[in-house]
Residue, then its C-alpha position, 0 to 999 in steps of 0.5 A: x455509555x461509551x460513544x459509538x462510532x461507524x466505520x464505513x469501509x472494510x478495505x485497509x483504511x477500515x480495517x486499521x480504523x476500526x482496529x486502531x479504535x477497538x484496541x483504545x476501547x471504542x464502541x465500533x460498528x464496522x459496515x461494507x455493504x460489499x462485505x469482508x475486502x475481496x477482488x471488489x476492494x483496491x486493497x486486495x490487488x496491493x503490493x504489501x511494500x513498507x518500503x517509506x524510503x523507497x517511496x521517499x524518491x517521487x513521495x512527499x516528507x510525510x509519507x515517509x516519516x509517516x510511513x516508518x509506522x507501518x512496521x511495528x503497527x502491522x506486526x502488533x496487529x498479528x501480522x506477520x511482516x517479512x524483513x529484508x529490506x527493498x533492492x533497487x536495480x536498472x540495466x547496464x543502460x540506465x545506469x542514470x535512473x539509479x543514480x537520480x533514485x540514490x539522490x533522491x532518496x535516503x537509507x541506502x547502501x550500493x552494492x556491487x555485482x559481488x555484494x548483491x550476488x551474495x544477497x541475491x544468487x539470481x540477480x548478482x550476474x545480470x546487474x553491476x550494483x544495485x541499492x539496498x534498504x535495508x530497515x524496509x519490509x513487507x507483508x501479504x496484503x490478502x493476510x493481512x486484510x483477513x487478519x485484521x476482519x477476523x480479529x475484529x469479529x472475535x471482538x464482537x465487530x464484524x463487517x456488517x451491511x446495517x445502516x451506519x449509527x453515532x460518529x461517522x468515519x468515512x472509509x470508503x475509497x474512491x466510492x465517497x467521492x458522493x461527498x468528496x468532488x476533489x477525490x479521482x482515482x489513479x488506476x494500477x494493474x497487476x500480475x501474480x506468477x508462479x515460477x518456482x524457478x526464480x529465486x528472488x527473497x525480498x522486493x525487487x524494484x527495476x527502474x526503466x524509464x517507460x515501464x518500471x515494476x516492483x516485484x514482491x515474493x509472496x511465498x512458494x514460488x509466488x511472486x506479484x508484479x505491479x507498477x503501472x500507474x494511470x490517471x483514471x477511474x477505470x476499475x475494469x480487467x487489465x489491459x493487453x498493453x500493460x501485462x505486456x510490459x509488465x511481464x517483458x520488464x519482469x523478463x528483463x529482471x531473470x529470464x527464469x520468468x519465461x516458464x512462470x504460471x500466470x496465476x492472476x491478473x488484475x486491475x483497480x483505482x486508487x483514490x487520490x487528491x489532487x496532491x496525493x497526500x490523504x487526508x482527514x477531512x471533516x465534513x457535514x455529518x462525518x469525518x472522512x479518511x480517504x486519499x492513501x493513492x499508492x500508500x494504503x498499507x504504509x500510510x493506514x496505520x498513521x492515518x487511523x492513529x491520527x484519526x483516533x487521537x481526534x475522535x477520541x482524545x481531541x487532540x488535532x492532527x499534525x496540520x491543521x485548516x480550521x477554515x476547512x476542517x481539515x487535516x493532511x500530514x505536513 
């Protein structure tokens, strides 16, 4: 009889772990008292950018390296992946920010105004240059969560509220603070706009010393805006200050956003360890997969691979701290 693995948490980490284990023939139970991922899950509010090279501007090298696994994993899971790369821009007064971003990242190409205009006609007239990360891509997070949830259910692994049995793999995010005291929340806020007059076909990061934003096209004139990163575990609604900053910066990217319909405002707190790197940690009666910070959809596939290697094949992940039963990418 197969060993049973119970995955706690049906957010992006739990769904990826359950999918990877099921794909390898393991017996899996997926437990989340809140039910399938929805507004209660921080995964619901993600941008869905699979942009490891851009993340290298601030993230550690493992985030870049392991993040490169994400695109292929999501595609294999049946999630539509849009491959148009990423653009990074800065207003003329902040040219130094764009130069600094270029120095800290790899696998990009400079675009002049004409090249930018051919890539994104709406942006060429307002920006003299840009960085194009052609190997990057993006997905719709809510579609991805739904596809994994439905795929697992079709294989006999529905999200259920039953008491966990067997080997427990804890992917509860911030809810795991009851056992992981060094886990903290990092708040993020976002807006979803319908702006049919805006014509942007790929994720764009607009650098700004105080209010940087990213914009991700969702299709049919819908765009997701995000950026805020606050050291706070407050999971309450988005604040007026953050919303004003997001919308003002979006307007500076393309004035056509002024006529956008605000479809949704949201906020949540993402789980992170002190160094903002994720962990696979063996503690007491379970294995924890947590601390994905703002890289949930980018790093969950690699974390799922590593935990499946560990529990099914006894393969130790990249780095092991034998004294603490902890693994982290390095």
